C-alpha positions as CSV (number, residue, x, y, z in Angstrom):
1,X,0.0,0.0,0.0
2,X,2.9,2.4,0.9
3,X,4.6,1.4,-2.3
4,X,1.5,2.3,-4.3
5,X,1.2,5.7,-2.5
6,X,4.9,6.4,-3.2
7,X,4.4,5.6,-6.9
8,X,1.3,7.9,-7.0
9,X,3.1,10.8,-5.4
10,X,6.1,10.4,-7.8
11,X,3.7,10.2,-10.7
12,X,1.9,13.4,-9.6
13,X,5.2,15.2,-9.2
14,X,6.2,14.2,-12.7
15,X,2.9,15.4,-14.1
16,X,3.4,18.8,-12.5
17,X,7.0,19.1,-13.7
18,X,6.1,18.2,-17.4
19,X,2.6,19.7,-17.9
20,X,2.7,20.1,-21.7
21,X,4.2,16.7,-22.3
22,X,1.7,15.1,-20.1
23,X,-1.2,16.9,-21.7
24,X,-0.1,15.9,-25.2
25,X,0.4,12.3,-24.1
26,X,-3.0,12.1,-22.3
27,X,-4.7,13.8,-25.3
28,X,-3.6,11.0,-27.6
29,X,-5.3,8.5,-25.4
30,X,-8.4,10.7,-25.1
31,X,-8.7,11.1,-28.8
32,X,-8.2,7.4,-29.5
33,X,-10.8,6.4,-26.9
34,X,-13.3,8.8,-28.4
35,X,-12.7,7.5,-31.9
36,X,-13.1,3.8,-31.1
37,X,-16.1,4.3,-28.8
38,X,-18.0,6.6,-31.1
39,X,-17.3,4.5,-34.2
40,X,-18.4,1.3,-32.6
41,X,-21.4,3.0,-31.1
42,X,-22.4,4.2,-34.6
43,X,-22.0,0.7,-35.9
44,X,-24.3,-0.8,-33.2
45,X,-26.9,2.0,-33.6
46,X,-27.0,1.4,-37.4
47,X,-27.3,-2.3,-36.9
48,X,-30.3,-2.0,-34.4
49,X,-32.1,0.6,-36.6
50,X,-31.7,-1.5,-39.8
51,X,-32.9,-4.6,-37.9
52,X,-35.9,-2.6,-36.6
53,X,-36.7,-1.3,-40.0
54,X,-36.5,-4.7,-41.6
55,X,-38.5,-6.4,-38.9
56,X,-41.4,-3.9,-39.5
57,X,-42.7,-6.4,-42.0
58,X,-42.3,-9.3,-39.5
59,X,-39.6,-11.2,-37.8
60,X,-38.2,-14.4,-39.4
61,X,-41.4,-14.8,-41.5
62,X,-41.7,-16.2,-45.0
63,X,-44.1,-15.0,-47.7
64,X,-45.2,-17.5,-50.2
65,X,-46.4,-16.4,-53.7
66,X,-47.9,-18.5,-56.5
67,X,-46.0,-18.4,-59.8
68,X,-45.7,-20.4,-63.0
69,X,-43.8,-23.6,-63.7
70,X,-40.5,-23.4,-65.5
71,X,-39.8,-27.1,-65.5
72,X,-41.7,-29.9,-67.3
73,X,-43.2,-32.4,-64.8
74,X,-45.1,-35.7,-65.3
75,X,-46.5,-34.7,-68.7
76,X,-47.2,-31.1,-67.8
77,X,-45.3,-28.4,-69.8
78,X,-43.7,-25.2,-68.6
79,X,-45.5,-21.9,-68.1
80,X,-48.4,-23.4,-66.3
81,X,-49.7,-20.9,-63.7
82,X,-50.1,-22.1,-60.1
83,X,-53.0,-20.6,-58.1
84,X,-53.4,-21.1,-54.3
85,X,-56.6,-21.4,-52.2
86,X,-57.2,-20.7,-48.6
87,X,-57.2,-24.4,-47.7
88,X,-53.5,-24.6,-48.7
89,X,-52.6,-22.8,-45.5
90,X,-54.3,-25.5,-43.4
91,X,-52.7,-28.2,-45.5
92,X,-49.2,-26.8,-44.9
93,X,-49.9,-26.3,-41.2
94,X,-50.8,-30.0,-40.9
95,X,-48.1,-31.4,-43.1
96,X,-45.1,-29.2,-42.2
97,X,-44.7,-29.5,-38.5
98,X,-41.8,-27.0,-38.4
99,X,-44.4,-24.2,-39.2
100,X,-45.3,-22.4,-36.0
101,X,-47.9,-19.9,-37.3
102,X,-49.5,-19.4,-40.7
103,X,-52.1,-17.2,-42.4
104,X,-53.4,-17.0,-46.0
105,X,-53.9,-13.5,-47.4
106,X,-56.4,-12.2,-49.8
107,X,-55.5,-8.8,-51.3
108,X,-56.8,-6.1,-53.6
109,X,-54.5,-3.3,-54.8
110,X,-56.8,-0.3,-55.4
111,X,-60.0,-0.3,-53.5
112,X,-61.7,3.0,-52.5
113,X,-62.2,3.5,-48.8
114,X,-64.7,6.2,-48.1
115,X,-65.8,8.4,-45.2
116,X,-68.1,11.1,-46.4
117,X,-66.2,13.0,-49.0
118,X,-62.9,11.6,-48.0
119,X,-61.7,8.8,-50.3
120,X,-58.5,6.8,-50.1
121,X,-57.5,4.1,-52.6
122,X,-56.0,1.4,-50.5
123,X,-55.0,-2.2,-50.5
124,X,-57.5,-4.4,-48.7
125,X,-56.1,-7.5,-47.0
126,X,-58.2,-10.4,-45.9
127,X,-56.3,-12.3,-43.2
128,X,-56.5,-14.5,-40.1
129,X,-56.2,-13.2,-36.5
130,X,-52.7,-14.6,-36.2
131,X,-51.6,-12.3,-39.0
132,X,-51.3,-9.4,-36.5
133,X,-48.5,-11.0,-34.5
134,X,-46.6,-12.3,-37.5
135,X,-46.7,-9.0,-39.4
136,X,-46.4,-6.7,-36.5
137,X,-49.8,-5.1,-37.2
138,X,-50.3,-3.9,-33.6
139,X,-53.6,-2.0,-32.9
140,X,-53.4,1.4,-31.0
141,X,-54.8,1.5,-27.5
142,X,-58.6,1.3,-27.4
143,X,-58.8,-0.8,-30.6
144,X,-58.2,-4.4,-31.5
145,X,-57.4,-6.7,-34.4
146,X,-59.5,-9.4,-36.0
147,X,-60.6,-12.2,-33.7
148,X,-62.0,-15.7,-34.1
149,X,-65.7,-14.5,-33.8
150,X,-65.1,-12.1,-36.7
151,X,-63.9,-15.0,-38.8
152,X,-66.7,-17.3,-37.8
153,X,-69.5,-14.8,-38.3
154,X,-67.9,-13.0,-41.3
155,X,-68.2,-9.7,-39.5
156,X,-67.7,-6.5,-41.5
157,X,-65.0,-5.1,-39.3
158,X,-61.9,-3.3,-40.5
159,X,-58.5,-2.3,-39.1
160,X,-57.0,0.9,-40.7
161,X,-53.3,1.6,-41.4
162,X,-52.3,4.7,-39.4
163,X,-51.9,6.8,-42.6
164,X,-55.3,5.7,-43.9
165,X,-56.8,6.7,-40.6
166,X,-55.3,10.2,-40.8
167,X,-56.4,10.7,-44.4
168,X,-60.0,9.7,-43.5
169,X,-60.5,10.9,-39.9
170,X,-57.6,13.4,-39.4
171,X,-56.9,13.6,-35.7
172,X,-60.4,12.4,-34.8
173,X,-61.3,9.1,-33.2
174,X,-62.0,6.3,-35.7
175,X,-62.9,3.4,-33.5
176,X,-66.6,2.4,-33.8
177,X,-67.1,4.6,-36.9
178,X,-68.4,3.3,-40.3
179,X,-66.3,3.5,-43.5
180,X,-67.3,2.1,-46.9
181,X,-65.0,-0.4,-48.6
182,X,-66.1,-0.3,-52.2
183,X,-69.8,-0.2,-51.7
184,X,-69.9,-2.2,-48.4
185,X,-70.0,-0.5,-45.0
186,X,-67.5,-1.7,-42.4
187,X,-67.0,-0.8,-38.7
188,X,-63.6,0.3,-37.7
189,X,-62.4,-1.8,-34.7
190,X,-58.7,-0.9,-34.8
191,X,-56.0,1.5,-36.1
192,X,-52.5,0.2,-36.6
193,X,-49.9,1.6,-34.2
194,X,-47.3,3.5,-36.2
195,X,-44.2,1.5,-37.0
196,X,-41.1,1.7,-39.0
197,X,-41.1,-0.4,-42.2
198,X,-38.6,-0.2,-45.0
199,X,-39.8,-3.2,-47.0
200,X,-43.1,-4.7,-48.2
201,X,-44.5,-7.0,-50.9
202,X,-47.6,-5.0,-51.7
203,X,-47.4,-1.5,-50.1
204,X,-46.5,-0.2,-46.7
205,X,-48.9,-1.4,-43.9
206,X,-49.6,2.2,-43.0
207,X,-51.4,2.6,-46.3
208,X,-53.4,-0.7,-46.1
209,X,-56.6,-1.9,-44.4
210,X,-57.3,-5.4,-43.0
211,X,-60.5,-7.4,-42.8
212,X,-61.3,-11.0,-41.8
213,X,-60.4,-13.5,-44.6
214,X,-63.9,-15.1,-44.4
215,X,-65.5,-11.7,-44.9
216,X,-63.2,-10.9,-47.8
217,X,-64.1,-14.1,-49.6
218,X,-67.8,-13.5,-49.1
219,X,-67.8,-9.7,-50.0
220,X,-65.5,-9.8,-52.9
221,X,-66.3,-13.4,-54.1
222,X,-62.6,-14.3,-54.1
223,X,-61.7,-18.0,-54.6
224,X,-57.9,-17.7,-54.8
225,X,-55.6,-16.1,-52.3
226,X,-52.7,-13.8,-53.2
227,X,-50.1,-15.3,-50.8
228,X,-49.5,-17.2,-47.6
229,X,-47.5,-15.9,-44.6
230,X,-45.9,-18.4,-42.3
231,X,-43.4,-18.4,-39.4
232,X,-41.0,-21.4,-38.8
233,X,-40.5,-22.6,-35.3
234,X,-36.7,-22.4,-35.7
235,X,-35.5,-19.6,-38.1
236,X,-32.1,-21.3,-38.5
237,X,-33.9,-24.2,-40.3
238,X,-35.8,-21.9,-42.7
239,X,-34.3,-23.6,-45.8
240,X,-35.5,-27.0,-44.7
241,X,-38.9,-25.6,-44.1
242,X,-39.0,-24.1,-47.5
243,X,-38.1,-27.4,-49.1
244,X,-40.9,-29.1,-47.2
245,X,-43.4,-26.5,-48.2
246,X,-42.5,-26.9,-51.8
247,X,-42.7,-30.7,-51.5
248,X,-46.3,-30.5,-50.0
249,X,-47.6,-28.0,-52.6
250,X,-45.8,-29.9,-55.5
251,X,-47.8,-33.0,-54.7
252,X,-51.1,-31.1,-54.7
253,X,-50.5,-29.0,-57.8
254,X,-48.3,-31.4,-59.7
255,X,-45.1,-29.5,-60.3
256,X,-41.4,-30.2,-59.8
257,X,-40.5,-29.6,-56.1
258,X,-37.2,-28.1,-57.2
259,X,-39.0,-25.5,-59.4
260,X,-38.6,-22.4,-57.4
261,X,-40.6,-20.2,-59.8
262,X,-43.7,-22.4,-59.5
263,X,-44.0,-21.2,-55.9
264,X,-41.7,-18.3,-55.0
265,X,-40.9,-17.8,-51.3
266,X,-39.4,-14.7,-49.7
267,X,-37.6,-15.8,-46.6
268,X,-36.9,-12.7,-44.4
269,X,-34.7,-14.8,-42.1
270,X,-32.1,-14.7,-44.9
271,X,-31.7,-11.0,-44.3
272,X,-31.0,-11.7,-40.7
273,X,-28.1,-14.0,-41.7
274,X,-26.8,-11.4,-44.1
275,X,-27.2,-8.6,-41.6
276,X,-25.3,-10.6,-38.9
277,X,-22.2,-11.1,-41.1
278,X,-22.4,-7.6,-42.7
279,X,-22.5,-5.8,-39.4
280,X,-19.9,-8.1,-37.9
281,X,-17.5,-7.1,-40.7
282,X,-18.6,-3.4,-40.4
283,X,-18.0,-3.3,-36.7
284,X,-14.6,-5.0,-37.1
285,X,-13.7,-2.5,-39.7
286,X,-14.8,0.5,-37.5
287,X,-13.0,-1.1,-34.6
288,X,-9.8,-1.3,-36.6
289,X,-10.0,2.3,-37.6
290,X,-10.6,3.4,-34.0
291,X,-7.9,1.0,-32.8
292,X,-5.3,2.5,-35.2
293,X,-6.1,6.0,-33.7
294,X,-5.8,4.5,-30.2
295,X,-2.6,2.7,-31.1
296,X,-1.0,6.0,-32.2
297,X,-1.8,7.4,-28.8
298,X,-0.3,4.3,-27.2
299,X,2.9,4.7,-29.2
300,X,3.0,8.3,-27.9
301,X,2.7,7.0,-24.4
302,X,5.4,4.4,-24.9
303,X,7.8,7.0,-26.4
304,X,7.2,9.4,-23.5
305,X,7.8,6.6,-21.0
306,X,11.1,5.8,-22.7
307,X,12.1,9.5,-22.4
308,X,11.0,9.4,-18.7
309,X,13.2,6.3,-18.1
310,X,16.2,8.1,-19.7
311,X,15.5,11.2,-17.5
312,X,15.3,9.2,-14.3
313,X,18.3,6.9,-14.9
314,X,20.1,8.2,-11.8
315,X,17.0,7.8,-9.7
316,X,16.7,4.2,-10.8
317,X,20.4,3.6,-10.0
318,X,20.0,5.0,-6.5
319,X,16.9,2.9,-5.8
320,X,18.6,-0.2,-7.0
321,X,21.6,0.6,-4.9
322,X,19.6,0.9,-1.7
323,X,17.8,-2.4,-2.2
324,X,15.0,-1.9,-4.7
325,X,14.4,-5.0,-6.8
326,X,14.0,-5.1,-10.6
327,X,10.3,-6.0,-10.0
328,X,9.9,-2.8,-8.0
329,X,11.3,-0.6,-10.8
330,X,9.2,-2.5,-13.4
331,X,6.0,-2.1,-11.4
332,X,6.7,1.6,-10.8
333,X,7.0,2.6,-14.5
334,X,4.3,0.1,-15.6
335,X,1.8,1.6,-13.1
336,X,2.7,5.1,-14.2
337,X,1.9,4.2,-17.8
338,X,-1.4,2.7,-16.7
339,X,-2.2,5.9,-14.7
340,X,-1.7,8.0,-17.9
341,X,-3.9,5.6,-20.0
342,X,-6.5,5.4,-17.3
343,X,-6.8,9.2,-17.1
344,X,-7.0,9.6,-20.8
345,X,-9.4,6.7,-21.4
346,X,-11.7,7.9,-18.6
347,X,-11.9,11.4,-20.1
348,X,-12.3,10.0,-23.6
349,X,-15.1,7.7,-22.6
350,X,-17.0,10.6,-20.9
351,X,-16.6,12.7,-24.0
352,X,-17.8,9.8,-26.2
353,X,-20.8,9.4,-24.0
354,X,-21.6,13.1,-24.4
355,X,-21.2,12.9,-28.2
356,X,-23.5,9.9,-28.5
357,X,-26.1,11.5,-26.3
358,X,-25.9,14.7,-28.4
359,X,-26.4,12.7,-31.6
360,X,-29.8,11.6,-30.4
361,X,-31.0,15.1,-31.0
362,X,-29.9,15.2,-34.6
363,X,-32.7,13.9,-37.0
364,X,-30.7,11.0,-38.5
365,X,-32.3,8.1,-36.6
366,X,-34.5,7.0,-39.5
367,X,-31.4,6.6,-41.7
368,X,-28.5,5.4,-39.6
369,X,-30.0,5.0,-36.1
370,X,-28.8,6.5,-32.9
371,X,-25.2,5.7,-31.7
372,X,-25.4,3.3,-28.8
373,X,-22.8,2.5,-26.2
374,X,-23.7,-1.1,-25.6
375,X,-22.0,-3.8,-23.4
376,X,-20.2,-5.0,-26.6
377,X,-18.8,-1.6,-27.3
378,X,-17.6,-1.1,-23.7
379,X,-16.0,-4.6,-23.7
380,X,-14.3,-4.0,-27.0
381,X,-12.9,-0.6,-25.9
382,X,-11.6,-2.1,-22.6
383,X,-9.9,-5.0,-24.4
384,X,-8.2,-2.5,-26.8
385,X,-7.2,-0.2,-24.0
386,X,-5.8,-3.2,-22.0
387,X,-3.7,-4.3,-25.0
388,X,-2.4,-0.8,-25.6
389,X,-1.6,-0.3,-21.9
390,X,0.2,-3.6,-21.7
391,X,2.3,-2.9,-24.7
392,X,3.0,0.8,-24.0
393,X,3.7,0.2,-20.4
394,X,5.6,-3.1,-20.2
395,X,8.3,-2.3,-22.8
396,X,9.6,0.9,-21.2
397,X,9.2,-0.6,-17.7
398,X,11.3,-3.6,-18.7
399,X,14.0,-1.4,-20.0
400,X,14.0,0.6,-16.7
401,X,14.2,-2.6,-14.7
402,X,17.0,-4.1,-16.8
403,X,19.3,-1.0,-16.5
404,X,22.8,-1.7,-15.1
405,X,23.1,-0.2,-11.6
406,X,26.7,1.0,-12.0
407,X,26.0,2.6,-15.4
408,X,23.0,4.4,-13.9
409,X,25.0,5.8,-11.0
410,X,27.8,7.0,-13.4
411,X,25.1,8.9,-15.5
């Protein structure tokens, strides 16, 4: 304890004697710490925002679309269109056990939705109740989504996208009000909670409306569905599930199960895999840029400590002559280096926190997200600082410990 107090007092004395040199040394560590923390925080923020945007359409879901055959199969030629019916969803649910949730989807592209003189041409979706959870269509407080009774009784109830609601009702309440879909009145039972969505297969959900699938089939006389939404139990096995889905449908509609154009499947889980490796590479790249800046600061610290060792050669010789061990000298200079890096990194980390918090007030969140100092960022910074401290401190300290006592006293 006394030894540590002595080292601290000598360190403070040296700081006071060489103020400019100390400032420049500490500044290098401060700047390097700010660089690595802010860069990694930007990478993490961008990753979370992109993930949030992508999952606006749903998390780890697959959207299945009917297409046309491109391979001859059992006497059938190419170019034969495949059409799907509502029962196909039930068939897949019973045959493919890896499917956790599934919903068929009817859809119209341009249907007029009226409220008095206000008219919005919207896409009407006929779906099952489970669709809400799979597609993140969450109703605002006070409203609800489609339920089983709506399906059984073919109720004329409707859920509005948040932008459709604004165009029809403005800031007024929509729940319980009547709107006309085509020529048929529907009761508004829910308004979608606003969400971020950067991808879709029809149009953004904010511009759509949703009704029970049974009601859609009866009102519009639809016999074929537009697509099927399903969610695998294990997203990492999505490719196996896709193969099983094609196998089941190929038996029913007589097409080659390897014909991907007969039934086209958009697997959103593939994006998660891509995003994982993309952001891993991005964060490694940003970490390298930041670490180079920090390494320059570490080199500065090492150079300064070499100079300090040369300036204190006589002091080292006297300490060794009165009984100080090599380990005492080594620990003294090593701890002094760690003190410098500790001060610089602490100041740099506080500045980085201030920068990331200030960035939250700049309107860039929708594009690159908000910088976030996560546990991963903190651990990466600590590891880098530890490596720099070990390298910058140990080499000068070893040189000081290995100096010849006689030569030191002569100097």
